[in-house]
C-alpha positions in Angstrom: 2.4 6.7 6.2 1.9 9.6 8.6 3.8 12.9 7.9 7.3 11.5 7.2 10.2 13.8 8.0 13.2 14.5 5.8 15.4 11.4 5.5 12.6 9.0 6.4 10.8 6.5 4.1 7.8 8.4 2.7 6.2 5.5 0.9 6.7 1.8 0.0 5.6 0.0 -3.1 5.8 -3.6 -4.0 5.8 -4.2 -7.8 5.0 -7.8 -9.0 3.7 -9.4 -12.1 0.3 -10.2 -10.5 -0.6 -7.8 -7.6 -4.1 -9.3 -7.5 -2.8 -12.7 -6.4 -0.3 -11.4 -3.7 -2.3 -8.6 -2.0 -4.3 -11.1 0.0 -1.1 -12.6 1.5 -0.2 -9.2 3.0 -3.7 -8.8 4.3 -3.5 -12.2 6.0 0.1 -11.9 7.3 0.3 -8.2 8.3 -3.3 -7.4 8.7 -3.5 -4.7 6.1 -6.8 -4.0 4.5 -6.9 -3.8 0.7 -8.2 -0.7 -1.1 -8.2 -0.9 -5.0 -6.7 2.0 -6.9 -7.8 2.4 -10.5 -5.0 2.5 -13.0 -7.3 2.7 -16.0 -7.6 -0.8 -17.4 -6.4 -2.6 -14.2 -6.2 -2.0 -10.4 -3.2 -1.6 -8.1 -3.8 -1.6 -4.4 -3.3 0.6 -1.4 -2.6 -1.4 1.7 -4.3 0.2 4.7 -2.9 -0.3 8.2 -5.7 -1.3 10.6 -4.2 0.5 13.5 -4.3 3.9 11.8 -6.8 3.5 8.9 -4.1 5.1 6.6 -2.3 3.7 3.6 0.9 2.0 4.7 2.1 0.8 1.3 1.1 0.0 -2.3 1.0 -3.3 -4.1 1.4 -2.7 -7.8 1.3 -4.7 -11.1 4.5 -4.5 -13.1 2.7 -2.6 -15.9 2.9 0.9 -17.3 5.7 2.9 -15.6 6.4 -0.1 -13.4 6.8 -2.6 -16.3 10.6 -2.9 -16.0 10.9 -3.0 -12.3 12.0 -6.2 -10.6 9.7 -7.8 -8.1 10.8 -6.1 -4.9 9.8 -3.6 -2.2 10.7 -0.1 -3.4 11.1 2.6 -0.7 10.7 6.3 -1.5 12.8 8.5 0.7 11.7 12.1 1.6 14.5 14.6 0.6 14.5 18.4 0.6 15.6 18.8 -3.0 14.9 16.0 -5.4 17.1 17.4 -8.2 20.0 18.0 -5.9 19.7 14.6 -4.4 19.6 12.9 -7.9 22.7 14.8 -8.9 24.5 13.5 -5.8 23.5 10.0 -6.6 24.9 10.4 -10.1 28.2 11.9 -8.8 28.5 8.9 -6.5 28.1 6.4 -9.4 24.4 5.8 -9.2 22.1 5.7 -12.2 
């Protein structure tokens, strides 16, 4: 993603049990090119937008830090102060 601004989505990750089997679907449907990303003993994938040549998203295995995440797209929003933003989430009932 190209230089996101505050309040915009800075990154997208899809976490699934088997990223290797689903990455090709996104290549065929959206036109993303697949770039492997070494995670040590396995690979996750950066999905490269053909129009820009830049990473548009990640397709990740539900392993390591992602092991307990449900299979879903996870957006990362750009905020000015992560600690303050997390405190506001908690004050509003989030966890």
